[in-house]
C-alpha positions as CSV (number, residue, x, y, z in Angstrom):
1,M,4.3,10.9,-11.7
2,T,6.0,9.2,-8.7
3,T,7.5,5.7,-8.8
4,V,7.4,3.9,-5.4
5,N,8.1,0.2,-4.4
6,V,4.9,-1.4,-2.7
7,L,5.0,-4.4,-0.3
8,Y,1.9,-6.5,0.3
9,F,1.3,-8.7,3.1
10,A,-1.2,-11.5,3.9
11,S,-4.6,-11.2,2.1
12,L,-3.3,-8.2,0.0
13,R,-0.4,-10.3,-1.2
14,D,-2.8,-13.1,-2.0
15,A,-5.1,-10.6,-3.8
16,S,-2.4,-9.0,-5.9
17,G,-0.5,-12.3,-6.8
18,V,2.8,-10.6,-5.7
19,A,4.7,-9.8,-2.6
20,S,6.0,-6.4,-4.0
21,E,5.7,-4.3,-7.1
22,R,7.1,-1.1,-8.7
23,V,4.2,1.2,-9.2
24,E,4.0,4.6,-11.2
25,S,1.2,6.9,-9.7
26,E,0.0,10.3,-9.8
27,A,-1.6,9.9,-6.4
28,A,-1.0,12.8,-4.0
29,D,-0.8,10.7,-0.8
30,L,-0.7,7.3,0.5
31,Q,-4.6,6.9,0.8
32,A,-5.0,7.8,-2.8
33,L,-2.0,5.3,-3.9
34,Y,-4.2,2.6,-1.8
35,A,-7.3,3.5,-3.7
36,E,-5.6,3.0,-7.0
37,L,-4.2,-0.2,-6.1
38,Q,-7.4,-1.4,-4.4
39,S,-9.1,-0.7,-7.7
40,R,-6.2,-2.4,-9.8
41,H,-6.1,-5.7,-7.6
42,G,-9.7,-5.9,-6.1
43,F,-8.5,-5.5,-2.5
44,A,-11.5,-6.1,-0.2
45,L,-10.1,-4.3,2.8
46,P,-10.8,-0.6,3.2
47,A,-7.9,1.5,4.1
48,N,-9.1,2.3,7.7
49,R,-8.7,-1.5,8.3
50,L,-4.9,-1.3,7.3
51,R,-1.7,0.2,8.7
52,V,0.5,2.0,6.2
53,A,4.2,2.5,6.4
54,A,6.8,4.4,4.3
55,D,10.6,3.7,4.4
56,G,10.3,1.4,7.3
57,E,8.3,3.6,9.7
58,F,4.6,3.7,10.2
59,A,3.0,6.6,8.3
60,Q,-0.2,8.6,8.1
61,W,-2.6,8.2,5.3
62,R,-2.5,11.7,4.2
63,D,1.4,11.6,4.0
64,A,2.6,12.5,0.5
65,L,4.2,10.1,-1.9
66,R,7.9,10.5,-2.1
67,E,9.9,9.4,-5.2
68,G,11.6,6.0,-4.6
69,S,10.0,5.4,-1.3
70,E,9.1,1.9,-0.2
71,I,5.5,1.7,0.9
72,A,3.9,-1.2,2.9
73,F,0.2,-1.9,3.3
74,I,-0.2,-4.0,6.5
75,P,-3.6,-5.7,7.0
76,P,-4.8,-6.9,10.3
77,V,-3.3,-10.3,11.3
78,S,-4.7,-13.1,13.4
79,G,-2.7,-15.5,15.3
80,G,-3.3,-18.8,17.0
C-alpha cells in the first residue's frame, strides 16, 4: 500500500469535491491510480486527455507510485 497526496484541478476538482486528498492505493503506476480515482469520483475524462505530474514535474502514466509523492492530474484548460 502506497500513500500519496493527490491534487485535482478544474473539472476533476469539481467532480471530486476537493482540491486535494491523501490516498492509500495498491496501484502499480500513475495510470492505475487515476483509474481507481476515476471510479471512486466518477471522473468523465479518460487518462489520455490529461497530463500527470509527480512531485512538481510532468510524469509518464507508467511511472511507479512512490510513497509520499504529490500527484497532480491536470485536465485540458480552455481560456478566453
